N, C-alpha and C positions, 0 to 999 in steps of 0.2 A: 522670198515677197513679204510684202507687209504684213500681210495676213496672217502670215507664219509667227510673228511675235506671240509668245504668251505671257510675259509679264504683266504685270498688274491684273490681270483676271483670279478671278473665283471657281475653285471648281466643287461642289457640294460632295461628301463625302463621310461614310463612319467611322474616319480611323481616331487612334489617337490623339494624333497630332491637331488633327480637327477639334477635339474635345475639351482640347488645355483650354485654360484661361488663358483669352486676349493679353491680359497685362503680363500674366509669365510670360509668354510668348514674346513681346515687345522686350521683356528685359533680357530674357535669356540673348537675344539679338544684338542688343546692345552691347551687351557681356560678349558674345563671342566675337564683335566687332573688334573688340578691344585686346582680347586672348590672340586671335589670328594675327595679328600684327606682333605678337611675343612670341613667335616660333623663330627659333633660333639654332635649330640641330633639324635632319631630318624624322628623329623619335619624336620629339613634338608636334610635326609639320602633319605627320602620319597619324598620331592622337587627334586632331583637329579635324583634319579628314576624313577618317573613321566617323567621330561625334556627327560631320555634317552627315557622312552615307546614313548612320542610325536613321536619324529623323526623315532623312526622304525614305528610305523604306516605309518605316512607321506612318509616313503621310500618305501614305497608297494611292499615290496620284503615279500615273502613266510616265515613267522614263523620256517620252517624247516630247512631253510636256518642256522640262529641265532641258531639254537639248535645245529646245528653241529658244528659250531665253539666252541660252551662252552665244546662239547665233548670230546677236544684236552687238555681241561685246567682242567675236569673235576677232575681228581685225584691229580691237585695242590689245587684247591679251599678244596676238602676235608681233606688234611693234614694239609695245612694251618688253618683250621677251626678248627682241634682236637687239632692243638697245643696250639691256642689261648682259646679254652674251657677248656681245663684241665689243663692249666698253668698260671691262671689268677692271681690276686693277690687279699687280701681281707678275708673275714671269709669264711670257706668252707660249702655250702648245705651239701655237699656229697663228702665223700672220699674213696677211697677204696688203700693201698697201695701207689704205689707214685701221683696218679692221684687223682687231688682235683677240684672239680667243685663249682664253685662262681658266683655269679650274675655279677663281672667286666668280668670274663672268656665267659659269656653268650653275653653279651655285645659287647665283642670287638670279639667272631667269628660270628657273627650278621653282623657286620661293614666289617669286614675284605670280606666276605663272597660276600654280597650284593657291595662294592665296587669293587670286582676283577671282578664279574660277569657284572656289568655294562660296567666296562673300557673293557673289551671283545666286550659288544655288540655294543659299540659304534665305537667302533677300528672297526668291522666288518660294520657296517653302513657305513663307510666313503669308505673303499675299496669296497661294492657291489656299492656302488651311484658314486663310482668317478673313470673313466679308467687311465691307468696306464699313458696314454699321456698327459691325463689335470691335474694328479698329479707331473708328470715331469716338465710340464707348470708353474705350483703353486707355487712350489715349488723352483725354477729356480726364479720366477720373488720375491716372499719375500724374497730370499737371496740374491737378486739382489745389497743392499748395502755394502756387503761384496766385491762386486769385485774392493772397491777401494785400499781393502789391497790385491790385489792381489789374492784372493781365486777362487780356480775353482770352478763357483757357478753350469756354466751349468753340468759340469763332475760329480758331486757330486749327482745331481738331477737327469744325467740317470743312474746313480750306483743303486740309492736308487730305481726307477723306476723299471730297470731290476731285481733286487732282490726280488721286490716287486712281477713283472709280473711272477717269475718263481718256486715263493712258490708252485702254484697249479702241474706246469708241473712234477716240483721236487717229488711233491707227488703220482700224477698219476706214474711216474717210479719205485717209490718206490713198489707202489702196486702190479705193473706188475712182478717185480723181485721176490717179496716174491711168490706171485702164480707160477711163475718159476721154484722155489726153493719147494715151496712144492710138484709142480707133480714129480718131480726127487725125491720126497723121504726125504726132509730134514723137522725136527720136532722142531718147534720154539713154540711148547707152552707147552712140559712138561716137566719135572727135576725142578732144583734148579736156584737159581739168575742168576749163575754162568754159568750154563750149557745152560740157555736163552742168555746170553749177549755172550757166543762163541757163539751160532745159527746165530746172528746177523751180524757175518763175512762175511759171503758168500753173504751178503744183500747190505752192506756198500762198499766191494771193487767196484762193478760193478756201483755200484751207483755213485764212486766219478769218477769212469773214464766216464761212461754218463753225470755227470755236468762238465768234464774238457773238453768234446769232444762239450757239446751245447755251451760253453761259446767259444769255439775256433770257429764253425759254424757261433755266433753269430758276433765275432769279424769279419772274414771274410766277412760275409756279410754288414757291415758297413762300411768297406773298398773297398768294390765292388761298392758302394754307393757314394762314396766319403765323407764319414764322416769324419770332420776335426775339432769335436769340437762345439761350440756356436756360433763363429766368424762371424758373417753376413748370420747368416741362420734367416728365415721368417717361422711364423704357419700360418695353413690353415684356423683353428680358433681360435677366438680373444676372449679373457675372459673380459667382463667388470661385474663390480659391480650394481646392479640391485635392485628396491623396495623389491620383498621379499628377497634379503639378509641383506638390512637393517631393514626389519622386525624380521630374523633371529638372527642379534645382541641384537637388543630389549628384545626377549624372554630367549634369555640365559644370558644379562644384569639381566632382571625379574627373575631369577633362581639366581643368584647370589646375588643380594641385597635381594630374602628370606633366603639362606642359610646363610648369615651375621646378619641378623637382628634375626634368628632363634638363632645362635650362640650367640648374645650378651645378649637375653633376657631370653632364656632358660638355656645354662652353664655357659652366664657369660665372654665369649672367642669371639675372633673377629676371 
């Protein structure tokens, strides 16, 4: 069900990950995305997976919410894994028609699957433990040097925050529209692919109308509160780097160092 999607939601808690500086979490996530695609052997892949599991445990968020995040992309994971599994290069250990199973294909399928799962879990951990307000503030501060180039830093950060904030809202609205259409006798689960796509039209049209209405309401509310961009705005909560942020950077640096060492001594690449 659409209501089971948890990505983009924020879950308040008193965990160590929640108390981390949002700027530190964003920088760590960017470095994590880079290093996850630099894993070329199972040892380095295991280090990245262990690093991911560590922060999931420290976040103190129920595992069921992380599983809900994975439900959204499970089809993509399976499809991508099958493509890498049966279309790998090298000597075939099993073959039927155009499908060839090779050790290279198996390794590629495992790496792609673990990388995508870790990436989704890490991004979910970021949104689960960081409120939209904190994300906006952190993105704006990280992009502050671009103000020299007259780049609309505050406006871009605000748009990203609003887009992220309305993901669960639009998903909930989609589920309500689907239930309403089913109550009116709409059949969305039978027939071929073309019929199912056509059955989505009565859902997409009211969803777009609702999305535009919500956007208009948000714009009106911001104007009523005299919102004029980031010039002269102050913040109720100031963010500061603490010792726990430094420790988190050290742990990430150890994970990155472990991946680099494994790539050099196991696969012979950096």
